[in-house]
N, C-alpha and C positions, 0 to 999 in steps of 0.2 A: 603577300597578298593576304587581305583577311582571311576569316574564315566563310563569310558569302560568296567571295569571288573563288575559293576555293572549293566549296561546294558543288559551283556552277561548272565548276571544270572537269568534274570529275565523272567517268565513264556510270553510267547508267545500272552497271553490274558492279562497281566499287559501293555506290549508292545501298543497292538491293543487299548485300550484304553486313552493312554495317546494319543496315534499318532490321534486316532480321532476327539480327543480336537483341537491338535495342525494342523491340515489338516480343522476343519473346522472355526477356527479361520484365515486358511488362507486364504480359499476361502471366508469369509465375508467382512476382509479387501480389501482382492483381487477386489471385486464387490462394494465394497463404492468409492475403487479409480478411479472405471471405472466409476462414476460418480451415480452410481442407489443410490438412496434416499429414496423408497419408498418401506415399508418393506415386503406388500404381493409379489414384484415384486424382492425384495436382495431375500426372502425364494425360489420363485419359481426355478430361475436362480441358488442358492446355490446347489439345488435340483441336480440339472443337474451332479452338480460335482461331490459331495458328496455320489449318489446310487450305490451301488455295483456294480451294471454291468460296470456302468463309470472306476469305482477305480480299478475292475479286468482286466479291457480293457488295461490300464493303466499301469500297473502293468506287465502283457505280454508282452507289447512294451518297458517298461524299464529295462527288464530281461537281454541284453545281456549288458548293460551298469553297472551291479551291482556287488562291488565288491564279494569274498567268506564268508566275515564275513556276507557282506547283503545279501547275496544269502542262508544263515543259517537261518536267522531271520525270511526271508519271507519264508521259511521250517517249521519253528517253528510255524510262526502266522497261515499259510495256515492246520497245522496238529492238532490245537489245541482244543479241542474239548471246544464248546458256544454255545451248544445248537441246539434249529432248526433255520432254516433261516427266515428272513419274508416271508411273504405267497406271493409277488409278485416276490420275488431272487431265481433264481437257487442256488440246496446248493452250487456246483462250484463256481457261481459267488459271493456268501456270503464267502464261505473261500478265495478264494483269494483278496476280499475286505477288510477280514481282513491282510488277510495276506499284503497288502500296508499300511494298520495302522499298522501292527506291526511295518514294517517296520520305519515310520515315527515316530514313540513312540522310538526307538532304537537310532537313528541317534540324537534326542531331547536330549534321555537322557543321550547319548555319548557326549553330550556337541559337537558333530561336526556341526556347523552353516554353516559353510562353503557347506557341502556336503548337510545339511536338504536344503536350500535355492533353490542349482542347484535343490536338484531332486524333490521341491515343483513347482519351476518356469516350472520345462520341465512337471509336472502333467499336469497344467492348461495349457499345449502350447498342447500338445495330449489331452485332453480330448476337446479343444476347435477344433480342427483338424477333428474331425469326425461330429462336432453336428452344 
């Protein structure tokens, strides 16, 4: 089974699990590269990018740029039964943030580095636009 087939066959929550780690590392690296070196400030800034409401908003803004296979992954991630949303998060935002993370995980496992880099850079751009 090649990596594309593997990515297509994984459950949405597994893709989101990987995507969460990939996105978190990307954001942390991005912030350090911006020159932030105090851990408390790094954490505070990272939370702005990785919180469910931001990820949900970013995904909605990216939707028109997604390919059919990516849209299918987003739907799988959004519809995955992941338990309860955190207490400070609307359920709909939590579902779309899971969908966003599933999309990132899908591209990581698929090995589509160019597309992944584009989506990650675009996500940061969109997240910064409204903060």
